[in-house]
Biopython code that builds the backbone (N, CA, C, O; Angstrom):
import numpy as np
from Bio.PDB.StructureBuilder import StructureBuilder

atoms = [
    (1, "MET", "N", (0.812, -1.188, 0.000)),
    (1, "MET", "CA", (0.000, 0.000, 0.000)),
    (1, "MET", "C", (0.858, 1.257, 0.000)),
    (1, "MET", "O", (0.478, 2.260, -0.604)),
    (2, "GLU", "N", (2.002, 1.222, 0.661)),
    (2, "GLU", "CA", (2.891, 2.372, 0.686)),
    (2, "GLU", "C", (3.441, 2.685, -0.697)),
    (2, "GLU", "O", (3.848, 3.819, -0.950)),
    (3, "ASN", "N", (3.465, 1.715, -1.593)),
    (3, "ASN", "CA", (3.995, 1.941, -2.927)),
    (3, "ASN", "C", (2.982, 2.618, -3.849)),
    (3, "ASN", "O", (3.327, 3.023, -4.959)),
    (4, "GLU", "N", (1.735, 2.743, -3.393)),
    (4, "GLU", "CA", (0.719, 3.401, -4.204)),
    (4, "GLU", "C", (1.016, 4.882, -4.308)),
    (4, "GLU", "O", (1.515, 5.503, -3.370)),
    (5, "LYS", "N", (0.701, 5.432, -5.462)),
    (5, "LYS", "CA", (0.887, 6.868, -5.652)),
    (5, "LYS", "C", (-0.201, 7.591, -4.865)),
    (5, "LYS", "O", (-1.387, 7.299, -5.020)),
    (6, "HIS", "N", (0.206, 8.527, -4.028)),
    (6, "HIS", "CA", (-0.757, 9.306, -3.266)),
    (6, "HIS", "C", (-1.556, 10.188, -4.226)),
    (6, "HIS", "O", (-1.041, 10.650, -5.245)),
    (7, "GLU", "N", (-2.793, 10.406, -3.887)),
    (7, "GLU", "CA", (-3.662, 11.242, -4.717)),
    (7, "GLU", "C", (-3.078, 12.644, -4.859)),
    (7, "GLU", "O", (-3.180, 13.261, -5.919)),
    (8, "PHE", "N", (-2.467, 13.143, -3.789)),
    (8, "PHE", "CA", (-1.864, 14.476, -3.785)),
    (8, "PHE", "C", (-0.891, 14.647, -4.945)),
    (8, "PHE", "O", (-0.836, 15.715, -5.555)),
    (9, "PHE", "N", (-0.130, 13.616, -5.250)),
    (9, "PHE", "CA", (0.896, 13.700, -6.297)),
    (9, "PHE", "C", (0.336, 13.529, -7.707)),
    (9, "PHE", "O", (1.087, 13.603, -8.679)),
    (10, "LYS", "N", (-0.952, 13.305, -7.831)),
    (10, "LYS", "CA", (-1.588, 13.319, -9.149)),
    (10, "LYS", "C", (-1.805, 14.753, -9.621)),
    (10, "LYS", "O", (-1.974, 15.006, -10.814)),
    (11, "LEU", "N", (-1.798, 15.699, -8.661)),
    (11, "LEU", "CA", (-1.945, 17.107, -8.998)),
    (11, "LEU", "C", (-0.638, 17.639, -9.582)),
    (11, "LEU", "O", (0.442, 17.153, -9.244)),
    (12, "ASP", "N", (-0.740, 18.644, -10.463)),
    (12, "ASP", "CA", (0.495, 19.259, -10.936)),
    (12, "ASP", "C", (1.064, 20.136, -9.824)),
    (12, "ASP", "O", (0.403, 20.359, -8.810)),
    (13, "ALA", "N", (2.274, 20.629, -10.007)),
    (13, "ALA", "CA", (2.990, 21.360, -8.954)),
    (13, "ALA", "C", (2.216, 22.585, -8.471)),
    (13, "ALA", "O", (2.164, 22.847, -7.269)),
    (14, "ILE", "N", (1.627, 23.325, -9.376)),
    (14, "ILE", "CA", (0.893, 24.529, -8.985)),
    (14, "ILE", "C", (-0.341, 24.168, -8.165)),
    (14, "ILE", "O", (-0.612, 24.806, -7.148)),
    (15, "ASP", "N", (-1.084, 23.164, -8.589)),
    (15, "ASP", "CA", (-2.277, 22.764, -7.841)),
    (15, "ASP", "C", (-1.911, 22.206, -6.468)),
    (15, "ASP", "O", (-2.666, 22.388, -5.513)),
    (16, "ARG", "N", (-0.765, 21.528, -6.351)),
    (16, "ARG", "CA", (-0.311, 21.070, -5.027)),
    (16, "ARG", "C", (-0.035, 22.267, -4.119)),
    (16, "ARG", "O", (-0.410, 22.261, -2.947)),
    (17, "GLU", "N", (0.621, 23.292, -4.665)),
    (17, "GLU", "CA", (0.895, 24.497, -3.875)),
    (17, "GLU", "C", (-0.406, 25.189, -3.463)),
    (17, "GLU", "O", (-0.540, 25.643, -2.326)),
    (18, "VAL", "N", (-1.355, 25.268, -4.385)),
    (18, "VAL", "CA", (-2.648, 25.887, -4.076)),
    (18, "VAL", "C", (-3.342, 25.117, -2.958)),
    (18, "VAL", "O", (-3.859, 25.720, -2.017)),
    (19, "LEU", "N", (-3.356, 23.804, -3.054)),
    (19, "LEU", "CA", (-4.005, 22.993, -2.025)),
    (19, "LEU", "C", (-3.340, 23.199, -0.671)),
    (19, "LEU", "O", (-4.033, 23.346, 0.336)),
    (20, "LEU", "N", (-2.029, 23.214, -0.626)),
    (20, "LEU", "CA", (-1.330, 23.431, 0.637)),
    (20, "LEU", "C", (-1.639, 24.819, 1.199)),
    (20, "LEU", "O", (-1.794, 24.981, 2.409)),
    (21, "TRP", "N", (-1.727, 25.808, 0.329)),
    (21, "TRP", "CA", (-2.070, 27.164, 0.777)),
    (21, "TRP", "C", (-3.480, 27.185, 1.352)),
    (21, "TRP", "O", (-3.721, 27.785, 2.400)),
    (22, "ILE", "N", (-4.403, 26.533, 0.669)),
    (22, "ILE", "CA", (-5.793, 26.493, 1.155)),
    (22, "ILE", "C", (-5.861, 25.815, 2.519)),
    (22, "ILE", "O", (-6.536, 26.304, 3.425)),
    (23, "ILE", "N", (-5.174, 24.706, 2.665)),
    (23, "ILE", "CA", (-5.201, 23.980, 3.937)),
    (23, "ILE", "C", (-4.636, 24.840, 5.065)),
    (23, "ILE", "O", (-5.127, 24.797, 6.193)),
    (24, "THR", "N", (-3.609, 25.612, 4.757)),
    (24, "THR", "CA", (-2.984, 26.467, 5.764)),
    (24, "THR", "C", (-3.834, 27.687, 6.095)),
    (24, "THR", "O", (-3.947, 28.065, 7.261)),
    (25, "ASN", "N", (-4.430, 28.303, 5.083)),
    (25, "ASN", "CA", (-5.088, 29.591, 5.269)),
    (25, "ASN", "C", (-6.611, 29.542, 5.380)),
    (25, "ASN", "O", (-7.195, 30.342, 6.111)),
    (26, "VAL", "N", (-7.251, 28.640, 4.687)),
    (26, "VAL", "CA", (-8.717, 28.516, 4.732)),
    (26, "VAL", "C", (-9.109, 27.034, 4.703)),
    (26, "VAL", "O", (-9.707, 26.562, 3.736)),
    (27, "PRO", "N", (-8.768, 26.314, 5.761)),
    (27, "PRO", "CA", (-8.974, 24.860, 5.749)),
    (27, "PRO", "C", (-10.408, 24.407, 5.514)),
    (27, "PRO", "O", (-10.629, 23.304, 5.013)),
    (28, "LYS", "N", (-11.383, 25.234, 5.865)),
    (28, "LYS", "CA", (-12.784, 24.840, 5.643)),
    (28, "LYS", "C", (-13.115, 24.736, 4.156)),
    (28, "LYS", "O", (-14.087, 24.080, 3.782)),
    (29, "SER", "N", (-12.323, 25.372, 3.318)),
    (29, "SER", "CA", (-12.566, 25.352, 1.872)),
    (29, "SER", "C", (-11.886, 24.173, 1.173)),
    (29, "SER", "O", (-12.145, 23.918, -0.003)),
    (30, "ALA", "N", (-11.032, 23.467, 1.878)),
    (30, "ALA", "CA", (-10.220, 22.420, 1.253)),
    (30, "ALA", "C", (-11.073, 21.333, 0.594)),
    (30, "ALA", "O", (-10.799, 20.942, -0.541)),
    (31, "LYS", "N", (-12.094, 20.844, 1.285)),
    (31, "LYS", "CA", (-12.904, 19.744, 0.742)),
    (31, "LYS", "C", (-13.578, 20.155, -0.561)),
    (31, "LYS", "O", (-13.559, 19.399, -1.532)),
    (32, "SER", "N", (-14.173, 21.342, -0.595)),
    (32, "SER", "CA", (-14.860, 21.758, -1.825)),
    (32, "SER", "C", (-13.863, 22.011, -2.955)),
    (32, "SER", "O", (-14.166, 21.739, -4.117)),
    (33, "TRP", "N", (-12.680, 22.527, -2.626)),
    (33, "TRP", "CA", (-11.668, 22.746, -3.672)),
    (33, "TRP", "C", (-11.192, 21.409, -4.229)),
    (33, "TRP", "O", (-11.027, 21.267, -5.441)),
    (34, "ILE", "N", (-10.971, 20.438, -3.363)),
    (34, "ILE", "CA", (-10.540, 19.105, -3.809)),
    (34, "ILE", "C", (-11.597, 18.502, -4.728)),
    (34, "ILE", "O", (-11.257, 17.936, -5.767)),
    (35, "GLU", "N", (-12.859, 18.613, -4.366)),
    (35, "GLU", "CA", (-13.932, 18.080, -5.214)),
    (35, "GLU", "C", (-13.968, 18.801, -6.561)),
    (35, "GLU", "O", (-14.150, 18.170, -7.602)),
    (36, "TYR", "N", (-13.797, 20.107, -6.538)),
    (36, "TYR", "CA", (-13.783, 20.890, -7.777)),
    (36, "TYR", "C", (-12.610, 20.485, -8.672)),
    (36, "TYR", "O", (-12.798, 20.234, -9.863)),
    (37, "ILE", "N", (-11.428, 20.422, -8.118)),
    (37, "ILE", "CA", (-10.240, 20.155, -8.930)),
    (37, "ILE", "C", (-10.245, 18.709, -9.435)),
    (37, "ILE", "O", (-9.747, 18.433, -10.526)),
    (38, "ALA", "N", (-10.800, 17.793, -8.653)),
    (38, "ALA", "CA", (-10.893, 16.393, -9.094)),
    (38, "ALA", "C", (-11.802, 16.290, -10.323)),
    (38, "ALA", "O", (-11.496, 15.565, -11.269)),
    (39, "GLU", "N", (-12.910, 17.013, -10.299)),
    (39, "GLU", "CA", (-13.821, 17.015, -11.447)),
    (39, "GLU", "C", (-13.146, 17.638, -12.670)),
    (39, "GLU", "O", (-13.290, 17.143, -13.788)),
    (40, "ASP", "N", (-12.411, 18.723, -12.449)),
    (40, "ASP", "CA", (-11.690, 19.391, -13.525)),
    (40, "ASP", "C", (-10.641, 18.459, -14.152)),
    (40, "ASP", "O", (-10.543, 18.365, -15.376)),
    (41, "TYR", "N", (-9.871, 17.782, -13.319)),
    (41, "TYR", "CA", (-8.850, 16.855, -13.824)),
    (41, "TYR", "C", (-9.502, 15.712, -14.601)),
    (41, "TYR", "O", (-8.990, 15.286, -15.636)),
    (42, "ARG", "N", (-10.639, 15.217, -14.096)),
    (42, "ARG", "CA", (-11.321, 14.118, -14.778)),
    (42, "ARG", "C", (-11.786, 14.554, -16.162)),
    (42, "ARG", "O", (-11.612, 13.824, -17.137)),
    (43, "LYS", "N", (-12.379, 15.746, -16.247)),
    (43, "LYS", "CA", (-12.919, 16.222, -17.524)),
    (43, "LYS", "C", (-11.829, 16.635, -18.503)),
    (43, "LYS", "O", (-11.875, 16.262, -19.675)),
    (44, "ARG", "N", (-10.867, 17.388, -18.042)),
    (44, "ARG", "CA", (-9.873, 17.958, -18.955)),
    (44, "ARG", "C", (-8.663, 17.082, -19.218)),
    (44, "ARG", "O", (-8.087, 17.115, -20.306)),
    (45, "ARG", "N", (-8.280, 16.304, -18.227)),
    (45, "ARG", "CA", (-7.026, 15.551, -18.348)),
    (45, "ARG", "C", (-7.207, 14.037, -18.283)),
    (45, "ARG", "O", (-6.243, 13.287, -18.439)),
    (46, "SER", "N", (-8.419, 13.597, -18.057)),
    (46, "SER", "CA", (-8.722, 12.166, -17.902)),
    (46, "SER", "C", (-7.921, 11.537, -16.761)),
    (46, "SER", "O", (-7.509, 10.380, -16.836)),
    (47, "ILE", "N", (-7.714, 12.320, -15.710)),
    (47, "ILE", "CA", (-7.034, 11.826, -14.510)),
    (47, "ILE", "C", (-8.084, 11.690, -13.421)),
    (47, "ILE", "O", (-8.771, 12.652, -13.080)),
    (48, "VAL", "N", (-8.198, 10.485, -12.881)),
    (48, "VAL", "CA", (-9.193, 10.233, -11.838)),
    (48, "VAL", "C", (-8.516, 10.388, -10.481)),
    (48, "VAL", "O", (-7.513, 9.737, -10.187)),
    (49, "ILE", "N", (-9.088, 11.261, -9.667)),
    (49, "ILE", "CA", (-8.593, 11.504, -8.323)),
    (49, "ILE", "C", (-9.675, 11.070, -7.343)),
    (49, "ILE", "O", (-10.819, 11.517, -7.428)),
    (50, "ASP", "N", (-9.310, 10.209, -6.426)),
    (50, "ASP", "CA", (-10.219, 9.750, -5.378)),
    (50, "ASP", "C", (-10.284, 10.851, -4.318)),
    (50, "ASP", "O", (-9.357, 11.012, -3.525)),
    (51, "THR", "N", (-11.379, 11.603, -4.311)),
    (51, "THR", "CA", (-11.474, 12.767, -3.424)),
    (51, "THR", "C", (-11.458, 12.369, -1.946)),
    (51, "THR", "O", (-10.843, 13.050, -1.126)),
    (52, "GLU", "N", (-12.124, 11.279, -1.611)),
    (52, "GLU", "CA", (-12.140, 10.845, -0.211)),
    (52, "GLU", "C", (-10.739, 10.494, 0.259)),
    (52, "GLU", "O", (-10.342, 10.840, 1.372)),
    (53, "LYS", "N", (-9.991, 9.803, -0.597)),
    (53, "LYS", "CA", (-8.626, 9.425, -0.244)),
    (53, "LYS", "C", (-7.747, 10.673, -0.117)),
    (53, "LYS", "O", (-6.922, 10.756, 0.793)),
    (54, "MET", "N", (-7.916, 11.640, -1.017)),
    (54, "MET", "CA", (-7.111, 12.857, -0.948)),
    (54, "MET", "C", (-7.435, 13.644, 0.317)),
    (54, "MET", "O", (-6.530, 14.164, 0.970)),
    (55, "ILE", "N", (-8.716, 13.738, 0.669)),
    (55, "ILE", "CA", (-9.108, 14.442, 1.892)),
    (55, "ILE", "C", (-8.480, 13.753, 3.102)),
    (55, "ILE", "O", (-7.990, 14.417, 4.015)),
    (56, "GLU", "N", (-8.496, 12.445, 3.105)),
    (56, "GLU", "CA", (-7.890, 11.687, 4.199)),
    (56, "GLU", "C", (-6.380, 11.955, 4.253)),
    (56, "GLU", "O", (-5.825, 12.137, 5.336)),
    (57, "GLU", "N", (-5.725, 11.979, 3.108)),
    (57, "GLU", "CA", (-4.284, 12.286, 3.052)),
    (57, "GLU", "C", (-4.010, 13.671, 3.628)),
    (57, "GLU", "O", (-3.042, 13.857, 4.366)),
    (58, "MET", "N", (-4.848, 14.632, 3.298)),
    (58, "MET", "CA", (-4.641, 15.993, 3.782)),
    (58, "MET", "C", (-4.919, 16.088, 5.287)),
    (58, "MET", "O", (-4.246, 16.833, 6.000)),
    (59, "ASP", "N", (-5.912, 15.332, 5.766)),
    (59, "ASP", "CA", (-6.180, 15.292, 7.203)),
    (59, "ASP", "C", (-4.983, 14.711, 7.944)),
    (59, "ASP", "O", (-4.578, 15.230, 8.985)),
    (60, "ASN", "N", (-4.423, 13.642, 7.410)),
    (60, "ASN", "CA", (-3.250, 13.002, 8.025)),
    (60, "ASN", "C", (-2.057, 13.958, 7.999)),
    (60, "ASN", "O", (-1.284, 14.013, 8.955)),
    (61, "ARG", "N", (-1.910, 14.698, 6.922)),
    (61, "ARG", "CA", (-0.799, 15.637, 6.765)),
    (61, "ARG", "C", (-0.909, 16.757, 7.812)),
    (61, "ARG", "O", (0.092, 17.142, 8.415)),
    (62, "SER", "N", (-2.113, 17.270, 8.023)),
    (62, "SER", "CA", (-2.299, 18.381, 8.951)),
    (62, "SER", "C", (-2.126, 17.931, 10.408)),
    (62, "SER", "O", (-1.788, 18.746, 11.267)),
    (63, "GLU", "N", (-2.352, 16.654, 10.688)),
    (63, "GLU", "CA", (-2.170, 16.134, 12.039)),
    (63, "GLU", "C", (-0.707, 15.932, 12.366)),
    (63, "GLU", "O", (-0.336, 15.920, 13.539)),
    (64, "SER", "N", (0.132, 15.771, 11.357)),
    (64, "SER", "CA", (1.569, 15.520, 11.573)),
    (64, "SER", "C", (2.288, 16.730, 12.070)),
    (64, "SER", "O", (3.496, 16.680, 12.298)),
]
sb = StructureBuilder()
sb.init_structure("model")
sb.init_model(0)
sb.init_chain("A")
sb.init_seg("    ")
for serial, (resi, resn, name, xyz) in enumerate(atoms, 1):
    if name == "N":
        sb.init_residue(resn, " ", resi, " ")
    sb.init_atom(name, np.array(xyz, "f"), 0.0, 1.0, " ", f" {name:<3s}", serial, name[0])
structure = sb.get_structure()
């Protein structure tokens, strides 16, 4: 399971920075932004992001 690619790393570098900024500055918006960007990636780039898994990853990250 540790060898699986984290959902966070499916995002490009700019979107990763945006997500980290949102989590730091407006954490209540993180879930809706993740859902929005996952839909955008699916439609435009054919990249499927598991939003629940990404939210869990971000929760774990903020607890560390």
